[in-house]
N, C-alpha and C positions, 0 to 999 in steps of 0.2 A: 504494500500500500504506500509506495513512495510518491505516486502522483497525487498532488494536493486536491485535485478535483475528485479523484476516487475517494480520498480520505473524507472530504467534506460530504460527499454523497453517502458514504457508508454511515457516518455518524448522524447525519440529518435523517437518514432512513431507518435508524435504529430506534425501536420503541422501548427497549430495555437494555441498560448499560451498567456494567459493573466497573467500579474504579477501585483497584486493589494496589497494594504496595506496603512498604515498611512504614511503621509509625513515624510521624514527622516528615513524611515525603510530600504532604500537601493534598492527600486524598479528599478530605472534606472540603477544603477551599476550592479545589478544581471541580469537584462534583456539584457544589452549590452554584458555581459560575456556569457550568455546562447545563445545569437544570434550568437556569434562566434562558440561556442561549437556545436550547433545544426544546424548551417548554415541556420538560419532563418533571414529574413529581420527585422531589428529593427525599431519599430515605437514608438515615444514618443508622448503621448497625448498632453502634454504641448506645445511642439515644432510644431507638425504636425497638430494639430486641434484647440487648445484653444486660443493661444496668438498671437497677432500681435506686431510689434515693439512698444515700449513705454508702454508695459503692457496693451495694449488695447485688450479686449476680443472680439473674433468673435461673430457674431450673432448666436443664437442657431440653426436656420435652416441651416446655413452654416456649423456649427460644425457637425451636424447630417449627412449632405450630404457628408462631407469629411470622416467621420467615416464609413459610409455605403460603400463608394468607397473602402476604405482601407481594411475593413473586407471581402470584396468580393474576395480579392486576395487569392491565394492558400496557401502561406507559409509566416507566420509572427510571431513575438513575440512583444507584445504591453505592455508598462508599463503605469500605471495610474489607479486610482480607479474609478473616474468619474461615480458616481452612476446614474446620469441622462442619461447615454448612455449604461448602462448594457443591455437594451433591444435590442440594436444593436450588441453588442460585444459578450455577453455570448452565444447566439445560434450558432455562428460561431466558437467559441473556442473549441479546442479538449481537452484542459487541463487548469486548473487555478492554479497558484502558489500564495498563500496568505501569505504575510509576516505579522506575528502577534507578532512583537517584543514588549517588554514592553515599556510603555510610556517614561520612562527615556532614553531608547536607541534611540527612535525616536527624542526626544528633543535634545539629544546630536548630533544625525546625522544632524538635520537641522541647529543647531547652528554652528557646525564645518564646514558644507558646506558653510554657510553664511560667515564665516571668510575666508575660502579658496578662495571663488570666489567673495567676496564683491565688488560691482561696476563693475564686469566683467561678461560676459556671460559664463554660463556653457554649455556644449555640448548639453544637452537635452532641452535647451530653444532656441527660435528663436533669431536671431540677433536683438539687440535693447531692450533686456529685461535683464538688468544687475541684478545680484543676489541681493536680498534684504531680510530683516528679519523684520517681523511685529508682533505686539502683537496678531493680528488676527490669524496668522498661528500657533503661540504658543498655543493660546486658542483652536484652532481646534484640534491640536495634543493632548492637555490635555484632551479634551472631546471626542476623537475619539471612544474609546471603548463604551462609553455611547450613543453617537449620531449616529455614522456611522455603527458600527458593527451589530446592529440589522437589518439594511437595507441590508447590505451585506449578512448576513445569510439568510434573506428572499429571496433575489434574487438567491442565490446559491441553496436553496431548490427547486426553480422552475426549475432548470436544473439537477434534480436528475440523478445520473448515470454518470455524467461527472467527471473525475478524478480531485480532489481538493487536493493539497498538501499544508499543512500549515507548514511554517517554523517559529520558535519562537526565533531564535537567529542568529547572524552573523556567529557563528560557524556552525550551520546547513546549512547555505548558502554555506560556504566553502566546507563542506562535500558533498553537492550536486554537486558542480562543480568538486570536486575531483572524485566523482563517475562517472560522465560523461566523465572524461578524461581517466579513466582506460580502457584498451583494453577489448573487449568482451570476 
């Protein structure tokens, strides 16, 4: 999908898009911007499925039920990697945008986000889940390429033929948004 007209046609023709990647890569920001540009309902996995106030995680069967209901809808864009729910989300997605930013960019993203929202809720989290930063999330980001990427690649191989756009920098994300904003 190197041709920009093909890329634009693919995304504007997609009714259901997944935005996946490492924490701090900009999934939520990009998904919200694409939601507006493509007129798709925005779904945050953290806010809409995983977390309850006080950072309590929902039970797995409830998470799966909520995801199954959401992906049954006709038009949406969903941010979140959530490997354990790929089996529910990937078959319904028309396209996948995979943010593959370098480790340092993701670390910078999550640390700067923590400073910006520390102690307050950011929009893609439910009420009662103030922003926090832990060594666990930093370690997860540090090891993401080693631990999560092989699982993502395997899941994406299982849905061969589905358009998968890999963006490797924030500049590429801006270029994508600029492309979608241009008249046909």
